[in-house]
C-alpha positions as CSV (number, residue, x, y, z in Angstrom):
1,M,21.8,39.2,22.3
2,H,21.6,42.0,19.8
3,S,18.3,43.2,18.5
4,E,19.4,42.3,14.9
5,E,19.7,38.7,16.0
6,C,16.2,38.9,17.6
7,V,14.7,39.9,14.2
8,L,15.9,36.6,12.8
9,I,14.1,34.8,15.6
10,C,10.9,36.7,15.8
11,P,9.6,40.2,15.2
12,F,7.8,40.0,18.6
13,V,11.2,39.7,20.4
14,R,12.7,42.6,18.4
15,R,9.8,44.8,19.4
16,N,10.4,44.1,23.1
17,V,14.1,44.7,22.8
18,L,13.6,48.1,21.2
19,L,11.0,49.2,23.7
20,T,13.2,48.4,26.6
21,S,16.8,49.5,26.2
22,R,17.7,48.0,29.6
23,M,15.9,44.7,29.3
24,S,16.9,42.2,31.9
25,S,18.0,38.7,30.8
26,P,15.0,36.9,32.3
27,R,12.5,39.1,30.5
28,L,14.4,38.6,27.2
29,F,14.3,34.9,27.8
30,V,10.6,34.9,28.3
31,S,10.1,36.8,25.1
32,I,12.2,34.2,23.2
33,V,10.2,31.4,24.7
34,I,6.9,32.9,23.7
35,C,8.3,33.4,20.2
36,A,9.5,29.8,20.0
37,I,6.0,28.6,21.0
38,A,4.4,30.8,18.4
39,C,6.8,29.6,15.7
40,G,6.2,26.0,16.9
41,V,2.5,26.4,16.2
42,D,3.3,27.7,12.7
43,L,5.6,24.8,12.0
44,A,3.0,22.2,13.1
45,H,0.8,23.5,10.3
46,A,3.5,23.9,7.7
47,A,3.5,21.9,4.5
48,T,5.3,18.5,4.8
49,T,6.2,16.3,1.8
50,Y,6.1,12.5,2.1
51,S,7.8,10.5,-0.6
52,A,8.9,6.9,-0.5
53,S,9.1,3.9,-2.9
54,V,10.4,0.4,-3.0
55,T,13.2,-0.9,-5.3
56,K,11.5,-0.9,-8.7
57,S,13.8,-3.6,-10.2
58,Y,12.7,-6.1,-7.6
59,L,9.1,-6.0,-8.5
60,G,7.5,-8.9,-10.5
61,W,5.5,-8.1,-13.7
62,L,3.3,-11.1,-14.1
63,D,0.1,-10.4,-16.1
64,Q,-3.0,-12.1,-14.7
65,Y,-4.3,-12.9,-18.2
66,S,-1.3,-15.2,-18.6
67,L,-3.5,-17.8,-16.9
68,D,-6.4,-17.2,-19.3
69,T,-5.8,-20.5,-21.2
70,S,-7.3,-24.0,-21.0
71,T,-4.2,-25.2,-19.2
72,Y,-5.2,-22.9,-16.3
73,H,-9.0,-23.4,-16.7
74,H,-9.2,-19.8,-18.0
75,V,-9.0,-18.4,-14.4
76,G,-6.9,-15.4,-15.6
77,P,-9.8,-12.8,-15.6
78,E,-10.3,-13.5,-11.9
79,A,-6.7,-14.1,-10.9
80,C,-5.7,-10.6,-9.8
81,V,-5.1,-11.6,-6.1
82,P,-2.8,-14.7,-6.7
83,T,-1.0,-12.8,-9.6
84,T,-0.3,-9.8,-7.4
85,A,0.8,-12.2,-4.6
86,T,3.2,-13.7,-7.1
87,N,4.6,-10.3,-8.0
88,A,5.0,-9.6,-4.2
89,L,6.7,-12.9,-3.7
90,T,9.1,-12.1,-6.5
91,Y,10.0,-8.8,-4.8
92,L,10.6,-10.7,-1.5
93,Q,12.8,-13.2,-3.2
94,R,14.9,-10.6,-5.0
95,S,15.2,-8.4,-1.8
96,A,17.0,-11.2,0.0
97,P,18.7,-13.5,-2.5
98,S,21.1,-15.0,0.0
99,L,18.1,-16.2,2.0
100,F,15.6,-17.3,-0.6
101,G,17.7,-18.1,-3.7
102,T,15.0,-18.9,-6.2
103,S,12.8,-20.9,-3.8
104,L,9.8,-18.6,-3.9
105,T,9.1,-17.8,-7.5
106,G,11.9,-19.4,-9.5
107,S,14.0,-17.7,-12.1
108,G,11.7,-16.5,-14.9
109,Y,8.2,-15.8,-16.3
110,T,7.3,-19.5,-16.8
111,D,8.1,-20.1,-13.1
112,W,6.0,-17.1,-12.1
113,K,3.0,-18.6,-13.9
114,A,3.4,-21.9,-12.2
115,V,3.5,-20.2,-8.8
116,D,0.4,-18.2,-9.8
117,A,-1.4,-21.3,-10.8
118,T,-0.5,-22.9,-7.4
119,L,-1.9,-20.0,-5.5
120,T,-5.2,-20.2,-7.4
121,S,-5.6,-23.9,-6.4
122,P,-8.1,-25.0,-3.7
123,G,-5.3,-25.6,-1.1
124,Y,-4.4,-22.0,-1.2
125,M,-6.6,-19.1,-2.5
126,N,-9.2,-21.3,-4.2
127,T,-9.7,-18.7,-7.0
128,S,-12.5,-19.6,-9.4
129,V,-14.0,-18.1,-12.5
130,T,-17.4,-17.7,-10.8
131,N,-16.3,-16.4,-7.3
132,G,-12.9,-14.8,-7.8
133,T,-10.8,-14.8,-4.6
134,Y,-12.0,-14.3,-1.1
135,L,-9.8,-11.8,0.7
136,Y,-9.6,-13.8,3.9
137,T,-7.5,-16.4,2.0
138,I,-4.6,-14.0,1.5
139,P,-2.8,-14.2,4.8
140,Y,-3.6,-17.9,5.2
141,A,-2.4,-18.9,1.7
142,L,0.8,-16.8,1.8
143,T,1.9,-18.0,5.3
144,Q,1.3,-21.5,4.1
145,F,3.3,-21.0,0.9
146,V,6.2,-19.1,2.5
147,V,6.4,-20.6,6.0
148,D,4.8,-24.0,6.0
149,D,5.8,-25.1,2.5
150,R,9.2,-23.3,2.0
151,G,10.2,-23.1,5.7
152,F,11.1,-19.4,5.8
153,D,9.8,-18.6,9.2
154,S,11.8,-15.4,9.4
155,V,9.4,-13.7,7.1
156,K,7.1,-11.3,8.9
157,F,3.5,-10.6,7.8
158,S,1.4,-7.6,8.6
159,G,-1.8,-6.0,7.3
160,M,-4.9,-3.9,7.7
161,F,-8.3,-5.4,6.6
162,E,-11.7,-3.8,6.9
163,P,-13.9,-5.7,9.5
164,Q,-16.2,-8.7,8.9
165,Y,-14.0,-10.6,6.3
166,W,-13.3,-13.5,8.6
167,P,-15.5,-16.6,8.6
168,A,-15.5,-19.0,11.5
169,Q,-13.1,-21.4,9.9
170,F,-10.7,-18.6,9.0
171,P,-10.5,-16.3,12.0
172,K,-8.5,-13.0,11.8
173,P,-4.8,-13.7,12.2
174,D,-3.1,-11.8,15.1
175,F,-0.9,-9.8,12.7
176,I,-3.9,-8.3,10.9
177,T,-5.2,-5.0,12.2
178,D,-9.0,-4.9,12.1
179,A,-9.4,-1.5,10.3
180,A,-9.3,0.0,6.8
181,P,-5.7,0.8,5.6
182,T,-4.3,4.2,6.4
183,W,-1.8,6.3,4.4
184,N,0.6,6.0,7.4
185,F,0.7,2.2,7.1
186,L,1.4,2.3,3.4
187,Y,4.0,5.1,3.7
188,N,5.9,3.3,6.5
189,A,6.0,0.1,4.5
190,F,7.4,1.9,1.5
191,V,10.0,3.6,3.7
192,A,11.0,0.1,4.8
193,S,11.3,-0.9,1.1
194,T,8.3,-3.3,1.4
195,P,5.6,-3.4,-1.3
196,V,2.0,-3.8,-0.1
197,M,-0.8,-5.9,-1.7
198,L,-3.8,-3.7,-1.9
199,S,-7.4,-4.9,-2.3
200,I,-9.5,-2.2,-4.0
201,M,-13.3,-2.2,-4.4
202,Y,-15.5,-0.7,-7.1
203,S,-18.8,1.0,-6.3
204,N,-20.6,-2.0,-7.8
205,G,-19.2,-4.3,-5.1
206,N,-16.6,-6.2,-7.2
207,G,-12.9,-5.8,-6.6
208,H,-9.3,-6.0,-7.8
209,E,-5.8,-6.4,-6.4
210,V,-2.7,-4.4,-7.1
211,L,0.8,-4.2,-5.6
212,G,1.5,-0.8,-4.0
213,S,5.1,0.4,-4.5
214,G,5.3,4.0,-3.5
215,L,3.6,7.2,-2.2
216,K,4.2,10.9,-2.8
217,W,2.1,13.5,-1.0
218,T,2.5,17.1,0.2
219,D,0.4,17.7,3.3
220,S,-0.1,21.4,2.4
221,N,-2.3,22.3,5.3
222,G,-0.5,20.2,7.9
223,N,-3.7,18.4,9.1
224,G,-2.2,14.9,8.7
225,L,-4.9,13.8,6.2
226,T,-4.6,13.1,2.5
227,D,-7.1,15.6,1.4
228,S,-8.4,15.2,-2.2
229,S,-7.2,18.7,-3.1
230,E,-3.6,17.7,-2.2
231,N,-3.4,15.2,-5.1
232,A,-1.5,12.5,-3.2
233,E,0.0,9.9,-5.6
234,L,0.0,6.2,-5.0
235,Y,2.2,4.1,-7.2
236,F,1.5,0.4,-7.9
237,V,1.8,-2.6,-10.2
238,D,-1.5,-3.5,-11.8
239,P,-1.6,-7.2,-12.9
240,L,-3.8,-6.0,-15.8
241,D,-1.0,-3.9,-17.2
242,P,2.3,-4.8,-15.4
243,S,4.9,-4.7,-18.2
244,L,6.6,-1.9,-20.0
245,S,6.7,-3.9,-23.3
246,Y,4.3,-6.3,-25.0
247,P,6.1,-7.9,-28.0
248,N,3.6,-10.0,-30.0
249,G,0.9,-8.9,-27.5
250,Q,2.6,-10.7,-24.6
251,P,4.4,-9.3,-21.5
252,G,8.0,-8.7,-22.5
253,G,9.6,-7.3,-19.4
254,G,10.4,-4.3,-17.3
255,V,7.8,-3.5,-14.6
256,K,5.3,-0.8,-15.4
257,I,4.3,1.5,-12.5
258,T,0.7,2.9,-12.6
259,T,-0.1,6.1,-10.8
260,G,-3.4,6.8,-8.9
261,H,-4.8,9.8,-7.1
262,V,-5.5,8.8,-3.5
263,W,-7.4,10.7,-0.8
264,Y,-9.0,10.2,2.6
265,D,-12.8,10.1,2.9
266,S,-13.7,11.2,6.5
267,A,-17.4,10.2,6.0
268,F,-16.4,6.5,5.7
269,D,-13.0,6.7,7.4
270,E,-11.2,5.1,4.5
271,L,-8.9,5.8,1.5
272,H,-10.2,6.2,-2.0
273,M,-8.3,6.2,-5.3
274,S,-8.9,7.0,-8.9
275,Y,-6.8,6.1,-11.9
276,D,-6.9,5.1,-15.5
277,Q,-7.2,1.3,-15.5
278,Y,-6.5,-1.1,-18.4
279,W,-9.7,-3.0,-19.1
280,G,-8.5,-5.3,-21.9
281,D,-6.7,-8.6,-21.8
282,L,-3.9,-10.4,-23.8
283,P,-3.1,-9.7,-26.5
284,Y,-2.4,-6.2,-25.2
285,D,-4.5,-3.3,-26.5
286,A,-2.8,0.0,-25.7
287,N,-6.1,1.9,-26.3
288,D,-8.3,0.0,-23.9
289,Y,-8.2,2.2,-20.8
290,G,-11.0,3.7,-18.6
291,Y,-11.3,5.9,-15.5
292,T,-11.9,4.0,-12.3
293,S,-12.7,5.1,-8.8
294,V,-12.2,2.6,-5.9
295,T,-12.0,2.2,-2.2
296,I,-8.8,0.6,-0.6
297,N,-10.2,-1.9,1.8
298,S,-7.3,-4.1,2.7
299,A,-3.5,-4.0,2.8
300,F,-1.1,-6.9,3.3
301,L,2.7,-7.2,3.3
302,M,5.5,-9.7,3.6
303,A,9.1,-8.8,4.7
304,V,12.3,-10.1,6.1
305,P,12.8,-7.1,8.4
306,E,15.8,-5.3,9.5
307,P,15.4,-4.1,13.2
308,A,13.8,-0.8,12.1
309,T,11.4,-2.6,9.8
310,L,10.5,-5.1,12.6
311,V,9.7,-2.1,14.9
312,F,7.4,-0.7,12.2
313,L,5.6,-4.1,11.8
314,I,5.0,-4.4,15.5
315,V,3.7,-0.8,15.8
316,A,1.5,-1.1,12.7
317,A,-0.1,-4.3,13.9
318,G,-0.7,-3.0,17.5
319,A,-1.0,0.8,17.7
320,L,-3.1,1.2,14.6
321,T,-5.8,-0.9,16.2
322,L,-6.5,2.2,18.2
323,A,-7.0,4.3,15.1
324,R,-10.6,3.3,14.5
325,N,-13.2,1.8,16.8
326,R,-16.2,1.8,14.4
327,T,-17.3,-1.6,13.1
328,R,-19.1,-1.6,9.8
329,M,-20.8,-4.7,8.5
330,V,-19.6,-5.7,5.0
331,P,-21.8,-7.9,2.9
332,A,-20.2,-11.3,2.0
333,S,-20.2,-10.3,-1.7
334,L,-17.7,-7.5,-1.0
335,S,-15.1,-9.8,0.5
336,K,-14.2,-11.1,-3.0
337,A,-11.6,-9.6,-5.3
338,R,-13.0,-10.1,-8.8
339,L,-12.0,-8.4,-12.0
340,K,-15.2,-6.8,-13.0
341,P,-14.4,-3.1,-13.8
342,E,-17.2,-0.7,-14.0
343,A,-18.2,0.1,-17.6
């Protein structure tokens, strides 16, 4: 090997070649190996960009305030969880039309509202104006709706929920990992073209539900953590503001993607997010936004997996259990997703 070629590999190798005009092959090999190891260390700490998103046109854009009428007992202000679930079901249906047809959420906005109303009922999520929706109902209600009622047993479910959400009559399902969601779980889901239902909690203990659709982040220091300074972006559909158009103050179509700044909090071993949240209701007021900071405390997904996606679901449900071994008690009031944004 010529010394000029060594320069391209490592200055350390070049220096040894120049110092020894008759370098033996083994010694040169050792120098190259040492250089490769050094370069490997540098690469391990190099910046890496992660970017993945689901198919935007498949996402539902149902507004939770569409249920804020006497017909639906004015449950809309508290219907973020069933509304986000309906938008996720719409994505699932559109992602595999040959399998589902229109069996999950029908063929239009009126059908979406009917599904939303069904999911709010006592037999499913039991959403109420006074109590919102308890998070433990999410996997039970959606497996009942998709598998038991519609018969689609090929759908796979997976999730990560913070501990202590599960009452005796609703024990934690086997496909739920008992830990706070991680960026890896979200990113791998988006790589597999699967949106994720995200439960977010305000500092006052109330909560909200959005549908995660993508993640973009450059790990500039190579530590594998979404540091606040790295400005990782999480994309999602907010059921408070899900449409690109609002003719006559009503959702008119085209899904709107909201962007949040997401980061890892090592003190609590969980993800936080901040974003400008719409705080109004229908009819739509384009000026009614406010800054919100939240904790992401559960993630849930539904998919008809290809082999690679199935592998991800298995790994996510099993290996991530090892990611955390600290159990934190969560007051019962925090296990509800209610639309009560902080003023």
